[in-house]
TORKOL-4160 file (C-alpha; in steps of 0.2 Angstrom, whole numbers, padded with zeros to 4 digits, m for minus):
381
<pt num="1" X="0001" Y="m0001" Z="0000"/>
<pt num="2" X="0008" Y="0015" Z="m0005"/>
<pt num="3" X="0011" Y="0030" Z="0007"/>
<pt num="4" X="0000" Y="0046" Z="0004"/>
<pt num="5" X="0010" Y="0060" Z="m0001"/>
<pt num="6" X="0010" Y="0076" Z="0011"/>
<pt num="7" X="0002" Y="0091" Z="0005"/>
<pt num="8" X="0011" Y="0105" Z="m0005"/>
<pt num="9" X="0007" Y="0122" Z="0004"/>
<pt num="10" X="0013" Y="0131" Z="m0012"/>
<pt num="11" X="0002" Y="0123" Z="m0024"/>
<pt num="12" X="m0011" Y="0132" Z="m0033"/>
<pt num="13" X="m0029" Y="0127" Z="m0029"/>
<pt num="14" X="m0036" Y="0114" Z="m0038"/>
<pt num="15" X="m0049" Y="0116" Z="m0051"/>
<pt num="16" X="m0043" Y="0133" Z="m0057"/>
<pt num="17" X="m0025" Y="0131" Z="m0062"/>
<pt num="18" X="m0013" Y="0146" Z="m0064"/>
<pt num="19" X="m0025" Y="0156" Z="m0054"/>
<pt num="20" X="m0021" Y="0165" Z="m0036"/>
<pt num="21" X="m0036" Y="0171" Z="m0028"/>
<pt num="22" X="m0047" Y="0172" Z="m0013"/>
<pt num="23" X="m0064" Y="0172" Z="m0012"/>
<pt num="24" X="m0071" Y="0186" Z="0002"/>
<pt num="25" X="m0088" Y="0186" Z="0007"/>
<pt num="26" X="m0095" Y="0205" Z="0010"/>
<pt num="27" X="m0111" Y="0206" Z="0022"/>
<pt num="28" X="m0122" Y="0221" Z="0018"/>
<pt num="29" X="m0119" Y="0234" Z="0032"/>
<pt num="30" X="m0135" Y="0241" Z="0040"/>
<pt num="31" X="m0125" Y="0254" Z="0050"/>
<pt num="32" X="m0121" Y="0262" Z="0034"/>
<pt num="33" X="m0140" Y="0264" Z="0031"/>
<pt num="34" X="m0144" Y="0270" Z="0047"/>
<pt num="35" X="m0130" Y="0283" Z="0048"/>
<pt num="36" X="m0136" Y="0291" Z="0031"/>
<pt num="37" X="m0153" Y="0290" Z="0038"/>
<pt num="38" X="m0147" Y="0300" Z="0054"/>
<pt num="39" X="m0136" Y="0312" Z="0044"/>
<pt num="40" X="m0152" Y="0315" Z="0033"/>
<pt num="41" X="m0163" Y="0319" Z="0048"/>
<pt num="42" X="m0148" Y="0331" Z="0056"/>
<pt num="43" X="m0148" Y="0340" Z="0038"/>
<pt num="44" X="m0167" Y="0342" Z="0039"/>
<pt num="45" X="m0167" Y="0348" Z="0058"/>
<pt num="46" X="m0153" Y="0360" Z="0054"/>
<pt num="47" X="m0163" Y="0367" Z="0040"/>
<pt num="48" X="m0180" Y="0369" Z="0050"/>
<pt num="49" X="m0170" Y="0378" Z="0064"/>
<pt num="50" X="m0160" Y="0388" Z="0052"/>
<pt num="51" X="m0176" Y="0393" Z="0044"/>
<pt num="52" X="m0184" Y="0398" Z="0061"/>
<pt num="53" X="m0169" Y="0408" Z="0067"/>
<pt num="54" X="m0171" Y="0417" Z="0050"/>
<pt num="55" X="m0189" Y="0419" Z="0053"/>
<pt num="56" X="m0186" Y="0425" Z="0072"/>
<pt num="57" X="m0171" Y="0437" Z="0066"/>
<pt num="58" X="m0183" Y="0445" Z="0052"/>
<pt num="59" X="m0196" Y="0447" Z="0066"/>
<pt num="60" X="m0186" Y="0456" Z="0077"/>
<pt num="61" X="m0183" Y="0470" Z="0062"/>
<pt num="62" X="m0200" Y="0469" Z="0056"/>
<pt num="63" X="m0214" Y="0461" Z="0066"/>
<pt num="64" X="m0229" Y="0454" Z="0057"/>
<pt num="65" X="m0245" Y="0463" Z="0054"/>
<pt num="66" X="m0250" Y="0480" Z="0051"/>
<pt num="67" X="m0243" Y="0496" Z="0062"/>
<pt num="68" X="m0253" Y="0499" Z="0077"/>
<pt num="69" X="m0258" Y="0515" Z="0086"/>
<pt num="70" X="m0251" Y="0531" Z="0087"/>
<pt num="71" X="m0239" Y="0535" Z="0100"/>
<pt num="72" X="m0231" Y="0552" Z="0104"/>
<pt num="73" X="m0214" Y="0552" Z="0113"/>
<pt num="74" X="m0204" Y="0566" Z="0117"/>
<pt num="75" X="m0185" Y="0563" Z="0116"/>
<pt num="76" X="m0174" Y="0573" Z="0129"/>
<pt num="77" X="m0157" Y="0582" Z="0124"/>
<pt num="78" X="m0142" Y="0568" Z="0126"/>
<pt num="79" X="m0154" Y="0553" Z="0124"/>
<pt num="80" X="m0142" Y="0539" Z="0120"/>
<pt num="81" X="m0146" Y="0525" Z="0107"/>
<pt num="82" X="m0149" Y="0512" Z="0120"/>
<pt num="83" X="m0160" Y="0524" Z="0130"/>
<pt num="84" X="m0170" Y="0527" Z="0114"/>
<pt num="85" X="m0170" Y="0506" Z="0110"/>
<pt num="86" X="m0177" Y="0503" Z="0126"/>
<pt num="87" X="m0191" Y="0516" Z="0127"/>
<pt num="88" X="m0196" Y="0511" Z="0110"/>
<pt num="89" X="m0196" Y="0494" Z="0114"/>
<pt num="90" X="m0205" Y="0497" Z="0132"/>
<pt num="91" X="m0220" Y="0506" Z="0122"/>
<pt num="92" X="m0220" Y="0491" Z="0109"/>
<pt num="93" X="m0216" Y="0503" Z="0095"/>
<pt num="94" X="m0202" Y="0491" Z="0089"/>
<pt num="95" X="m0200" Y="0473" Z="0093"/>
<pt num="96" X="m0183" Y="0473" Z="0102"/>
<pt num="97" X="m0170" Y="0485" Z="0109"/>
<pt num="98" X="m0155" Y="0474" Z="0106"/>
<pt num="99" X="m0160" Y="0471" Z="0087"/>
<pt num="100" X="m0162" Y="0490" Z="0086"/>
<pt num="101" X="m0144" Y="0494" Z="0093"/>
<pt num="102" X="m0136" Y="0480" Z="0082"/>
<pt num="103" X="m0145" Y="0487" Z="0066"/>
<pt num="104" X="m0138" Y="0505" Z="0071"/>
<pt num="105" X="m0120" Y="0497" Z="0073"/>
<pt num="106" X="m0121" Y="0488" Z="0057"/>
<pt num="107" X="m0130" Y="0501" Z="0046"/>
<pt num="108" X="m0129" Y="0517" Z="0055"/>
<pt num="109" X="m0142" Y="0529" Z="0061"/>
<pt num="110" X="m0150" Y="0545" Z="0059"/>
<pt num="111" X="m0143" Y="0561" Z="0067"/>
<pt num="112" X="m0154" Y="0562" Z="0082"/>
<pt num="113" X="m0164" Y="0578" Z="0086"/>
<pt num="114" X="m0173" Y="0580" Z="0104"/>
<pt num="115" X="m0191" Y="0585" Z="0102"/>
<pt num="116" X="m0209" Y="0577" Z="0101"/>
<pt num="117" X="m0210" Y="0562" Z="0088"/>
<pt num="118" X="m0226" Y="0552" Z="0081"/>
<pt num="119" X="m0222" Y="0533" Z="0081"/>
<pt num="120" X="m0234" Y="0518" Z="0080"/>
<pt num="121" X="m0236" Y="0503" Z="0089"/>
<pt num="122" X="m0229" Y="0485" Z="0080"/>
<pt num="123" X="m0216" Y="0496" Z="0068"/>
<pt num="124" X="m0201" Y="0489" Z="0060"/>
<pt num="125" X="m0185" Y="0495" Z="0065"/>
<pt num="126" X="m0183" Y="0502" Z="0049"/>
<pt num="127" X="m0200" Y="0513" Z="0049"/>
<pt num="128" X="m0194" Y="0518" Z="0068"/>
<pt num="129" X="m0179" Y="0525" Z="0060"/>
<pt num="130" X="m0188" Y="0534" Z="0045"/>
<pt num="131" X="m0198" Y="0543" Z="0060"/>
<pt num="132" X="m0181" Y="0549" Z="0067"/>
<pt num="133" X="m0175" Y="0553" Z="0052"/>
<pt num="134" X="m0189" Y="0565" Z="0047"/>
<pt num="135" X="m0185" Y="0574" Z="0063"/>
<pt num="136" X="m0197" Y="0580" Z="0077"/>
<pt num="137" X="m0214" Y="0587" Z="0075"/>
<pt num="138" X="m0209" Y="0599" Z="0087"/>
<pt num="139" X="m0189" Y="0602" Z="0089"/>
<pt num="140" X="m0185" Y="0608" Z="0106"/>
<pt num="141" X="m0175" Y="0622" Z="0099"/>
<pt num="142" X="m0192" Y="0627" Z="0088"/>
<pt num="143" X="m0206" Y="0625" Z="0102"/>
<pt num="144" X="m0218" Y="0639" Z="0102"/>
<pt num="145" X="m0230" Y="0634" Z="0116"/>
<pt num="146" X="m0228" Y="0625" Z="0132"/>
<pt num="147" X="m0243" Y="0617" Z="0142"/>
<pt num="148" X="m0239" Y="0612" Z="0161"/>
<pt num="149" X="m0250" Y="0600" Z="0169"/>
<pt num="150" X="m0249" Y="0601" Z="0188"/>
<pt num="151" X="m0249" Y="0584" Z="0197"/>
<pt num="152" X="m0266" Y="0581" Z="0206"/>
<pt num="153" X="m0276" Y="0590" Z="0194"/>
<pt num="154" X="m0292" Y="0583" Z="0189"/>
<pt num="155" X="m0299" Y="0581" Z="0170"/>
<pt num="156" X="m0310" Y="0594" Z="0175"/>
<pt num="157" X="m0297" Y="0606" Z="0179"/>
<pt num="158" X="m0286" Y="0602" Z="0164"/>
<pt num="159" X="m0300" Y="0607" Z="0154"/>
<pt num="160" X="m0301" Y="0625" Z="0163"/>
<pt num="161" X="m0283" Y="0626" Z="0161"/>
<pt num="162" X="m0284" Y="0622" Z="0142"/>
<pt num="163" X="m0297" Y="0634" Z="0140"/>
<pt num="164" X="m0286" Y="0647" Z="0151"/>
<pt num="165" X="m0270" Y="0646" Z="0141"/>
<pt num="166" X="m0268" Y="0657" Z="0125"/>
<pt num="167" X="m0261" Y="0652" Z="0109"/>
<pt num="168" X="m0268" Y="0635" Z="0108"/>
<pt num="169" X="m0277" Y="0629" Z="0092"/>
<pt num="170" X="m0289" Y="0620" Z="0101"/>
<pt num="171" X="m0301" Y="0624" Z="0116"/>
<pt num="172" X="m0304" Y="0613" Z="0131"/>
<pt num="173" X="m0321" Y="0607" Z="0123"/>
<pt num="174" X="m0310" Y="0601" Z="0110"/>
<pt num="175" X="m0299" Y="0591" Z="0122"/>
<pt num="176" X="m0314" Y="0584" Z="0131"/>
<pt num="177" X="m0323" Y="0580" Z="0115"/>
<pt num="178" X="m0307" Y="0569" Z="0110"/>
<pt num="179" X="m0307" Y="0560" Z="0126"/>
<pt num="180" X="m0327" Y="0554" Z="0122"/>
<pt num="181" X="m0322" Y="0548" Z="0105"/>
<pt num="182" X="m0310" Y="0536" Z="0116"/>
<pt num="183" X="m0299" Y="0532" Z="0101"/>
<pt num="184" X="m0284" Y="0533" Z="0114"/>
<pt num="185" X="m0281" Y="0522" Z="0128"/>
<pt num="186" X="m0267" Y="0517" Z="0140"/>
<pt num="187" X="m0257" Y="0501" Z="0133"/>
<pt num="188" X="m0252" Y="0497" Z="0150"/>
<pt num="189" X="m0270" Y="0497" Z="0159"/>
<pt num="190" X="m0277" Y="0490" Z="0143"/>
<pt num="191" X="m0296" Y="0493" Z="0146"/>
<pt num="192" X="m0295" Y="0492" Z="0164"/>
<pt num="193" X="m0302" Y="0511" Z="0165"/>
<pt num="194" X="m0314" Y="0509" Z="0152"/>
<pt num="195" X="m0324" Y="0495" Z="0159"/>
<pt num="196" X="m0323" Y="0500" Z="0178"/>
<pt num="197" X="m0341" Y="0501" Z="0186"/>
<pt num="198" X="m0346" Y="0517" Z="0194"/>
<pt num="199" X="m0330" Y="0527" Z="0188"/>
<pt num="200" X="m0336" Y="0545" Z="0185"/>
<pt num="201" X="m0322" Y="0549" Z="0172"/>
<pt num="202" X="m0312" Y="0536" Z="0163"/>
<pt num="203" X="m0298" Y="0546" Z="0159"/>
<pt num="204" X="m0296" Y="0551" Z="0176"/>
<pt num="205" X="m0278" Y="0547" Z="0181"/>
<pt num="206" X="m0273" Y="0542" Z="0163"/>
<pt num="207" X="m0266" Y="0559" Z="0158"/>
<pt num="208" X="m0249" Y="0562" Z="0166"/>
<pt num="209" X="m0246" Y="0578" Z="0173"/>
<pt num="210" X="m0231" Y="0586" Z="0165"/>
<pt num="211" X="m0225" Y="0600" Z="0153"/>
<pt num="212" X="m0229" Y="0596" Z="0135"/>
<pt num="213" X="m0223" Y="0605" Z="0120"/>
<pt num="214" X="m0234" Y="0610" Z="0107"/>
<pt num="215" X="m0236" Y="0621" Z="0091"/>
<pt num="216" X="m0250" Y="0632" Z="0085"/>
<pt num="217" X="m0254" Y="0619" Z="0074"/>
<pt num="218" X="m0256" Y="0607" Z="0087"/>
<pt num="219" X="m0272" Y="0597" Z="0090"/>
<pt num="220" X="m0280" Y="0591" Z="0105"/>
<pt num="221" X="m0279" Y="0574" Z="0100"/>
<pt num="222" X="m0260" Y="0578" Z="0097"/>
<pt num="223" X="m0260" Y="0582" Z="0118"/>
<pt num="224" X="m0270" Y="0568" Z="0123"/>
<pt num="225" X="m0258" Y="0556" Z="0114"/>
<pt num="226" X="m0243" Y="0564" Z="0121"/>
<pt num="227" X="m0250" Y="0564" Z="0138"/>
<pt num="228" X="m0256" Y="0546" Z="0137"/>
<pt num="229" X="m0240" Y="0540" Z="0130"/>
<pt num="230" X="m0231" Y="0548" Z="0142"/>
<pt num="231" X="m0243" Y="0541" Z="0156"/>
<pt num="232" X="m0239" Y="0523" Z="0150"/>
<pt num="233" X="m0219" Y="0527" Z="0147"/>
<pt num="234" X="m0218" Y="0532" Z="0166"/>
<pt num="235" X="m0229" Y="0516" Z="0173"/>
<pt num="236" X="m0219" Y="0504" Z="0163"/>
<pt num="237" X="m0202" Y="0512" Z="0171"/>
<pt num="238" X="m0211" Y="0509" Z="0188"/>
<pt num="239" X="m0216" Y="0492" Z="0185"/>
<pt num="240" X="m0236" Y="0492" Z="0184"/>
<pt num="241" X="m0237" Y="0480" Z="0171"/>
<pt num="242" X="m0232" Y="0467" Z="0185"/>
<pt num="243" X="m0243" Y="0476" Z="0198"/>
<pt num="244" X="m0253" Y="0459" Z="0203"/>
<pt num="245" X="m0236" Y="0450" Z="0208"/>
<pt num="246" X="m0227" Y="0465" Z="0216"/>
<pt num="247" X="m0244" Y="0471" Z="0227"/>
<pt num="248" X="m0258" Y="0459" Z="0224"/>
<pt num="249" X="m0267" Y="0473" Z="0215"/>
<pt num="250" X="m0270" Y="0476" Z="0197"/>
<pt num="251" X="m0261" Y="0492" Z="0188"/>
<pt num="252" X="m0279" Y="0502" Z="0188"/>
<pt num="253" X="m0281" Y="0499" Z="0208"/>
<pt num="254" X="m0263" Y="0504" Z="0211"/>
<pt num="255" X="m0267" Y="0520" Z="0200"/>
<pt num="256" X="m0280" Y="0523" Z="0211"/>
<pt num="257" X="m0269" Y="0521" Z="0227"/>
<pt num="258" X="m0258" Y="0534" Z="0219"/>
<pt num="259" X="m0271" Y="0546" Z="0216"/>
<pt num="260" X="m0276" Y="0546" Z="0234"/>
<pt num="261" X="m0257" Y="0549" Z="0240"/>
<pt num="262" X="m0256" Y="0562" Z="0228"/>
<pt num="263" X="m0271" Y="0571" Z="0238"/>
<pt num="264" X="m0267" Y="0565" Z="0255"/>
<pt num="265" X="m0246" Y="0566" Z="0257"/>
<pt num="266" X="m0239" Y="0583" Z="0256"/>
<pt num="267" X="m0223" Y="0578" Z="0264"/>
<pt num="268" X="m0212" Y="0568" Z="0252"/>
<pt num="269" X="m0205" Y="0557" Z="0264"/>
<pt num="270" X="m0223" Y="0554" Z="0270"/>
<pt num="271" X="m0228" Y="0546" Z="0253"/>
<pt num="272" X="m0223" Y="0528" Z="0256"/>
<pt num="273" X="m0231" Y="0527" Z="0274"/>
<pt num="274" X="m0247" Y="0533" Z="0269"/>
<pt num="275" X="m0246" Y="0521" Z="0254"/>
<pt num="276" X="m0244" Y="0506" Z="0267"/>
<pt num="277" X="m0260" Y="0512" Z="0277"/>
<pt num="278" X="m0269" Y="0512" Z="0261"/>
<pt num="279" X="m0263" Y="0495" Z="0256"/>
<pt num="280" X="m0267" Y="0487" Z="0274"/>
<pt num="281" X="m0283" Y="0494" Z="0275"/>
<pt num="282" X="m0289" Y="0489" Z="0256"/>
<pt num="283" X="m0279" Y="0470" Z="0262"/>
<pt num="284" X="m0291" Y="0472" Z="0278"/>
<pt num="285" X="m0307" Y="0477" Z="0268"/>
<pt num="286" X="m0308" Y="0491" Z="0278"/>
<pt num="287" X="m0317" Y="0509" Z="0277"/>
<pt num="288" X="m0301" Y="0519" Z="0268"/>
<pt num="289" X="m0311" Y="0535" Z="0278"/>
<pt num="290" X="m0301" Y="0547" Z="0265"/>
<pt num="291" X="m0312" Y="0563" Z="0263"/>
<pt num="292" X="m0302" Y="0568" Z="0246"/>
<pt num="293" X="m0314" Y="0554" Z="0238"/>
<pt num="294" X="m0331" Y="0562" Z="0244"/>
<pt num="295" X="m0322" Y="0579" Z="0238"/>
<pt num="296" X="m0321" Y="0572" Z="0221"/>
<pt num="297" X="m0337" Y="0565" Z="0220"/>
<pt num="298" X="m0349" Y="0580" Z="0227"/>
<pt num="299" X="m0336" Y="0595" Z="0221"/>
<pt num="300" X="m0337" Y="0603" Z="0237"/>
<pt num="301" X="m0322" Y="0606" Z="0245"/>
<pt num="302" X="m0330" Y="0611" Z="0262"/>
<pt num="303" X="m0339" Y="0595" Z="0266"/>
<pt num="304" X="m0355" Y="0596" Z="0275"/>
<pt num="305" X="m0362" Y="0582" Z="0286"/>
<pt num="306" X="m0374" Y="0578" Z="0271"/>
<pt num="307" X="m0359" Y="0576" Z="0260"/>
<pt num="308" X="m0351" Y="0565" Z="0271"/>
<pt num="309" X="m0367" Y="0553" Z="0270"/>
<pt num="310" X="m0368" Y="0555" Z="0250"/>
<pt num="311" X="m0373" Y="0538" Z="0242"/>
<pt num="312" X="m0359" Y="0538" Z="0231"/>
<pt num="313" X="m0346" Y="0522" Z="0228"/>
<pt num="314" X="m0333" Y="0537" Z="0230"/>
<pt num="315" X="m0337" Y="0538" Z="0249"/>
<pt num="316" X="m0324" Y="0529" Z="0256"/>
<pt num="317" X="m0333" Y="0532" Z="0274"/>
<pt num="318" X="m0349" Y="0522" Z="0269"/>
<pt num="319" X="m0340" Y="0510" Z="0257"/>
<pt num="320" X="m0325" Y="0498" Z="0259"/>
<pt num="321" X="m0310" Y="0496" Z="0250"/>
<pt num="322" X="m0305" Y="0508" Z="0235"/>
<pt num="323" X="m0316" Y="0519" Z="0225"/>
<pt num="324" X="m0320" Y="0514" Z="0207"/>
<pt num="325" X="m0305" Y="0524" Z="0199"/>
<pt num="326" X="m0292" Y="0539" Z="0202"/>
<pt num="327" X="m0297" Y="0555" Z="0208"/>
<pt num="328" X="m0283" Y="0565" Z="0201"/>
<pt num="329" X="m0267" Y="0564" Z="0190"/>
<pt num="330" X="m0254" Y="0556" Z="0201"/>
<pt num="331" X="m0235" Y="0562" Z="0198"/>
<pt num="332" X="m0221" Y="0551" Z="0197"/>
<pt num="333" X="m0218" Y="0551" Z="0216"/>
<pt num="334" X="m0237" Y="0546" Z="0220"/>
<pt num="335" X="m0235" Y="0532" Z="0207"/>
<pt num="336" X="m0219" Y="0524" Z="0216"/>
<pt num="337" X="m0226" Y="0526" Z="0231"/>
<pt num="338" X="m0242" Y="0516" Z="0227"/>
<pt num="339" X="m0232" Y="0502" Z="0221"/>
<pt num="340" X="m0218" Y="0502" Z="0233"/>
<pt num="341" X="m0226" Y="0506" Z="0249"/>
<pt num="342" X="m0214" Y="0508" Z="0263"/>
<pt num="343" X="m0214" Y="0492" Z="0276"/>
<pt num="344" X="m0224" Y="0494" Z="0292"/>
<pt num="345" X="m0241" Y="0488" Z="0300"/>
<pt num="346" X="m0248" Y="0507" Z="0302"/>
<pt num="347" X="m0268" Y="0507" Z="0299"/>
<pt num="348" X="m0271" Y="0527" Z="0304"/>
<pt num="349" X="m0265" Y="0543" Z="0300"/>
<pt num="350" X="m0268" Y="0561" Z="0305"/>
<pt num="351" X="m0263" Y="0579" Z="0303"/>
<pt num="352" X="m0252" Y="0584" Z="0317"/>
<pt num="353" X="m0244" Y="0601" Z="0309"/>
<pt num="354" X="m0251" Y="0614" Z="0298"/>
<pt num="355" X="m0236" Y="0609" Z="0286"/>
<pt num="356" X="m0246" Y="0595" Z="0281"/>
<pt num="357" X="m0236" Y="0582" Z="0292"/>
<pt num="358" X="m0244" Y="0566" Z="0299"/>
<pt num="359" X="m0244" Y="0555" Z="0313"/>
<pt num="360" X="m0246" Y="0536" Z="0309"/>
<pt num="361" X="m0251" Y="0523" Z="0321"/>
<pt num="362" X="m0254" Y="0504" Z="0323"/>
<pt num="363" X="m0270" Y="0504" Z="0333"/>
<pt num="364" X="m0287" Y="0513" Z="0337"/>
<pt num="365" X="m0281" Y="0519" Z="0354"/>
<pt num="366" X="m0264" Y="0529" Z="0348"/>
<pt num="367" X="m0273" Y="0537" Z="0335"/>
<pt num="368" X="m0289" Y="0541" Z="0345"/>
<pt num="369" X="m0275" Y="0552" Z="0355"/>
<pt num="370" X="m0268" Y="0558" Z="0340"/>
<pt num="371" X="m0284" Y="0564" Z="0332"/>
<pt num="372" X="m0287" Y="0573" Z="0348"/>
<pt num="373" X="m0272" Y="0583" Z="0346"/>
<pt num="374" X="m0277" Y="0587" Z="0328"/>
<pt num="375" X="m0293" Y="0593" Z="0334"/>
<pt num="376" X="m0286" Y="0604" Z="0348"/>
<pt num="377" X="m0274" Y="0611" Z="0335"/>
<pt num="378" X="m0289" Y="0617" Z="0324"/>
<pt num="379" X="m0282" Y="0604" Z="0309"/>
<pt num="380" X="m0295" Y="0593" Z="0308"/>
<pt num="381" X="m0315" Y="0594" Z="0314"/>
């Protein structure tokens, strides 16, 4: 029997003489397909977010929808780009202050002139810049007429003041008629003042007391727009849009408190304490007992016994809590005190001196003692 020969490792595979090859089996890789799907999804997501970002950026420069209500704004000398942008954004004239500032940095802006401008809410940044480029309606150096509305004035007294101011192109009647038309309202208060029940004058407290610059052609509407725009500007600066969160009352209720402070506090450092007494009494559902509300309802500065019993929602001796609305136009200091009352437990105050100084107390016993001194000094009845 022959011996089997050993295998020659250098020989070529049988069946394919002269061919040296290796068979390789390639398995289809599912990971490759999955990677392509993931890459496609990433690209689609990137495109989606890029598109959203572009649209977002466009809306920062040009918000959707038509321009809104007219807003008159007086820009003082020395106003900075950031100051102007912040004011325009706060009043909803432009969508975003930072976008305005970057636009100015990239494209430049017009030479700024101090004075009164008329913008519109929901404007694009380019539209706002066009207003600035056109120059003010009443440049400060060309102001011809000044109208100063004192703090604490009622709408009725404003009408009388306008009637007695020479040079105006409109009368107090025109001014009142413009209010009755009701085209202009506070953006901060929305329609709170217009729907409040029992209010004698819906615009009471909404016309900010200040000095306004007018020309011989200025209309009653021009003045109303300026006064309400200035009012909204101050309320935004003081945080009235967050009134509920800050003091638990609506912006209109806090405005009503401010009007009471304007009438009651004659010493500046007492505004915060008077505010605290009113807030504490409102929180306790007490009678405010502030006779200025009765004066407003009756029109009588010297109240009679019959006046004190008048059947009116403004009679704070007979009706608990706040009156239906403001009783005057409060200034900035009173508005600030109303939304930032001093800390304390006071529930009473009474006059102790002819200069208007009050004594504050936390209980009726101390109040009665202080009131006796007030009567003794002929400061109260």
